[in-house]
C-alpha positions as CSV (number, residue, x, y, z in Angstrom):
1,X,310.5,120.5,139.8
2,X,308.2,122.8,141.3
3,X,309.0,125.4,144.4
4,X,308.0,124.3,147.7
5,X,306.2,127.2,149.9
6,X,306.5,127.9,152.9
7,X,302.7,127.8,153.6
8,X,303.1,124.4,152.2
9,X,305.8,123.0,154.7
10,X,304.0,124.9,157.5
11,X,300.6,122.7,156.5
12,X,302.6,119.4,156.4
13,X,304.5,120.1,159.7
14,X,301.0,121.4,161.3
15,X,299.7,117.6,160.3
16,X,302.8,115.9,161.7
17,X,302.2,117.7,164.8
18,X,298.7,117.7,165.3
19,X,298.1,114.7,163.9
20,X,300.6,112.1,163.4
21,X,302.7,112.8,166.8
22,X,299.2,112.4,169.0
23,X,297.8,109.1,166.9
24,X,301.5,107.4,168.2
25,X,300.9,108.7,171.3
26,X,297.7,107.3,171.1
27,X,299.3,103.7,170.3
28,X,302.2,103.8,173.3
29,X,299.5,105.0,176.0
30,X,297.8,101.6,174.4
31,X,300.5,99.6,173.7
32,X,301.8,101.1,178.1
33,X,298.3,99.7,179.1
34,X,298.4,96.3,177.0
35,X,301.9,95.9,178.8
36,X,300.7,96.0,182.3
37,X,297.9,94.1,182.5
38,X,298.5,91.0,184.1
39,X,295.8,89.4,182.3
40,X,297.6,89.3,179.3
41,X,300.9,86.5,178.7
42,X,304.6,87.2,179.1
43,X,305.2,87.3,175.4
44,X,301.7,90.2,174.5
45,X,303.5,92.4,177.6
46,X,306.5,92.7,176.1
47,X,305.4,92.7,173.1
48,X,303.0,96.0,173.6
49,X,305.9,96.9,175.8
50,X,308.1,97.2,172.9
51,X,305.4,98.7,170.6
52,X,304.9,101.2,172.9
53,X,308.2,102.0,173.0
54,X,308.2,102.4,169.0
55,X,305.6,104.5,169.1
56,X,306.7,106.9,171.2
57,X,310.0,106.9,169.4
58,X,307.6,107.9,166.2
59,X,306.0,110.4,168.1
60,X,309.3,112.4,169.1
61,X,310.5,111.7,165.1
62,X,307.0,112.8,164.1
63,X,307.3,116.3,166.3
64,X,311.0,116.3,165.2
65,X,309.9,116.9,161.5
66,X,307.2,119.2,161.5
67,X,309.8,121.5,164.0
68,X,312.6,121.0,161.0
69,X,309.9,122.1,158.4
70,X,309.1,125.2,160.4
71,X,312.6,126.1,160.5
72,X,312.4,126.7,156.6
73,X,314.2,123.1,156.2
74,X,313.3,119.9,154.4
75,X,314.2,116.9,156.3
76,X,316.3,114.0,154.9
77,X,314.2,111.4,152.6
78,X,311.2,113.8,153.0
79,X,308.2,113.7,149.9
80,X,306.0,116.4,148.9
81,X,303.9,114.4,147.5
């Protein structure tokens, strides 16, 4: 098994924090806008609100992964392929 370098862990952390988390934040914002739009049906608004919750949770998880990698630890189940 190849040794995982600190530089690689930092590169991965940068990706999670600068790419993945902002995308999830944008998805959450879109969901919140759709949930607040009175022209959408109740079902659509409920689905959008739930999608926004999931996206916010994902963004927090992505930032947690980045923090863990920067601390020199490997998150449970993390793969470097």
